[in-house]
N, C-alpha and C positions, 0 to 999 in steps of 0.2 A: 654296015652303016659306018660312016667315017667317024673319027675321034670327035670332031667338031659338033656334029649332030647329036652324038650320045651325051656330050657336055651339055647342050642346050636341053635336051630332054631331062637331064638328071637336075638341072638348074630349075626347070619348070615344075617338075615333081617335088623338089625341095620346097620351092614357093608354096605349092599347094598344100603341102603338109603343115608348113609354118602358119599359113593362114587359117588352116582347119583346127588349129590347137593341138594337133598331135605331137609329142614329143619325139623328135626323130633321134634314132640310134645308128650310130655310123660303124661301118665295117670296111675293110679294104677288099675289093675283088682281086682276081688273080691278075688283071691288067694294072693293078695299083691304083684304080679309080676307087673312090669312096660310094658305097652303096648305103641307102637310107632304109631303115626298117620302118614298116608300118605297124604301130601298136594296134593289136586285135583287142577289141572290148566285146566280152561275151557274157551274157546274163542269163542264158538258157538254164544252167544248173540251178542257179538261185530261183529263178522263175518256176522251175519244175519240181525241185527238191529241197528248197532253202528250208522249210520247217521242218521236213522229214529226215533229210540227211545234209546238214548243213556243211560238214567236212567235205563230203563227197562234191557237193556244189561248188564249194570254194575251189577244190582241186581241178574241177572242169573249166570253171569260168577263169580263175587266177593263173593257174599252173600250165593246164594244157593249152588254152587259147592265149592268156596273157602272157606267158613266158615261151611256150614251144613255137606255137603259131606265129608269135611276134619276131621270131628269129628269122624273118623272111628276107633279111639282108644277106644271109647265108645261104638259104634255100628258098626260092621263090614261092609265093602262095599258089602259084600255077603248078608248080612241081609237088608241092606239099599236098595239093588237092588230089593229083593223080596217085600219088603214093598212099594216101587215106582210102580213096576208093578202091584201090588194088587190094589193101588189107582187108578192108570190109567184105569185098567180094570173095576174096580167097577165104575169109573165115565163116563164109555162108550168112553174114549179116546183110540180109536184103529187105529189110524194114524201113520204116521212115528216117532213121539215122543215114541210110545210104542215100536216099531220096534227098535229104538236107545237104549232104555233102556233094551230090551231084550238082544241086543248086548253086552251092558255094563255088565248086569248080567253074560253073559257068560264068559266075561274077568275077572270078579269079582269072578270066580269059581263057579257059580251056575251051576250045572251039568244038562244035559237033562232031567234026571229022576226027580230031584228036580223041574224043571220048569214045567214039566208034571204034577207032583202032585200038585204044587201051583195053576196051572190053572184049574186042576180038582176041587179042593177045591173051587175057585172062581166061577166055574160054578154054584155051589149050593147056593152060597151067593150073587153073583152079577149078574147072569143071564147067561143062557145057550148059547144065541146068542154071548154074549161078550166073551165067553170063546171059542166058536168056532173061532171067529175073532182072538183072541190071539193065539190059536193053530196053525193057518195057518201062522202066524208070527213066532211064536217060531219054527216050523218046518223048515222054510226056514233058520232061523239063525243057528240052529244046524245041518242043513245039510252042511253048509259052512265050510270049513277047517280053 
């Protein structure tokens, strides 16, 4: 894409972020262009564990998502999603958290083809049964509209 087109897209994204009330965080890309980070707001930790384990809930919502995932001006949400899914599958975590992250990956622009390719790669490095389990979840998520 030409530089002019990238600048227009960046301007439109910036306008959308400002209109939405999200506070933009700026960083320079390798090409010297400014990238805008999208602040991630998560409440799952507090919703599930707020009364039982408030510190863990805060770490999940404010640190993991509010800080680490919000550094998406450095590493895109698309790439963070693929990395997270790879780590979960490799660790054998093939429960609802994997499904949540596959759904998030889809939202973050990971295509069905990219997901299938990533899980295929994982099958060789993380284990065939783990890949089969991940494929069952991914197939379900990508079948949803």
